[in-house]
Structures are given as structure tokens and as C-alpha cells.
C-alpha positions, 0 to 999 in steps of 0.5 A: 914438079908440083902435084896435078889434080886432074880437074884443074890439071892448068892449076898447079899444086903448091909443092909438097901437097900430097895428091891422093885420092880415093873414089867413093861410091855414095848410097845413092851409087852416085862414084864422088872421087874425095881427097885423102888429108893427113889430119883434122883439127876440130873446134868446138864451139858447142855449149861451154866453148867459148861462152862468156855469158856463161863464165868460160873465156873466149875461143880465139876461132877467126885464129884459128881460121885465118891460120888454117888459111895463110899457112897453106895447109888445107888440102892436108888438115882440115878445119871443122868447127864442130858443136859439143866435143866435150868435156865441157868442164875444160872449155875450149876443147880442141881435138887433132886427129893425126896418124891414128892418134887423137890428141886432145887439147883444153882451154884454147884460148889466145891467138899464142895458143892457136899460133902453137896447134898450127906450129905443132902440126906443120911438125908432124907433117913434116915428120911425116908421122904424130910427134907428142905435143910440146911446151904450152900445148903439153899443158893442155894435152889431156886424155879424152880416152883409154886409147888417148895418146895423154893416157900415159900408162896409168890414171885415176880410178873412182876411188881417186886410184891411180890406175894402169891401162891393161889392169886393173889392178889399183896402185898407189903413186 
């Protein structure tokens, strides 16, 4: 049997959609019921992403919106079109927040890459856990922060040496 929301008891939620909510007290003391989501997809549409006048590829924004609606995941993953997420030199940047992980992707310039993102999100929803990106998304995956999923165990320091995440000792690879 499908889950139902108390506010719309006569309209059942699709099967498999978790019915998780929290009550949050706002600054004005009013309590609001808020859905707890499993993830968020943030698509940069800031100063550079999709800005063809600056020489960057177009952003397939309509594909993001269309697939988000058609795949019926809006009650599980929130789509947010943002201002600048940076880093601007990579252009057409997307951030996925899922299961406590942040997944940064660059060069999301085609409808095929948008489809790959939604396929990836649906795979994680089905597995109910973070999965590393594969295929064309693995090629777009990058490290933005030292706690990101793409960081692996090393990155370049200012001198061009790879450096371990937990050590300040440079390593030559």
C-alpha cells in the first residue's frame, strides 16, 4: 500500500516514496512540517556555467528540469538551480549531495550527461546508499574539498607534488 501524507490523505504517494517528515520551529515560533529528502542536485547557473557569451558551453538546463519531473524523484531528491558554485574554469558544474557525500561534476554540457546524472541518482536511490560515479560521470568527477569523494588518497600541493590526505608529507608518484 502506498504511503500517504496527512495533508493530502485522499491522494496517496507513489509506491516506494518514503514518507519522512520533521517538524521545525521557525524564528517566528511557527512550527512547520518539512519533508526529509534523500538527496539534492544543485546545478550551477552562475557567472560562467552555461554562459556562451563568455565562451563556455551551453548548460542543458531544460533537460535537468524535464528529467527531474518525468522520473518522479522530486519527493526524494530536490533540484536546485543555483548561482555560482565555482570553480569557474571547469564550467557547467553540478553538485550532488547524497548519503552524506558530496559529488562534484564538471563539463555537464550535453543531454546525455544529464541522463547519466539521473541514472546515477536512481541507482543510489535503489541501493539506498552512496555509490561512486561510473562511466562518463567518472570522467567528470572532481575534488572540490579535502573531504570530497573524488579526493582519493592524494592530490597536488602548491609545488606540484601529490600529497596524502592525512599527511603533510609530499609523495612523488
